[in-house]
C-alpha angles and dihedrals in degrees: 000000000000125000119259115265111257127209115267114233114223124193113233124217089257091055093051090047090054094049090047089053092047090050093049091051092049090049089054090050095050093046091051091050090050091050091052093049089048092050093049091046094050091047089055092046092051091049090052094047090048092049090050093046092048087051091052093049091049091052092051092052091046088053092046089050090052094048095042 
């Protein structure tokens, strides 16, 4: 015995337009989130690099003080 035929669901142009708009909004949210993460990561990287550079400069001055 075969299953009864069920009605096929078709997406209308309006449905596709709504989905397209939702995908576009989601893509914008993801891009904004990635940009925020990238900004925080770069700030951390710059802070670490500045701390390392400051340490190196302090070491050079300490060495010069010992030699002078």
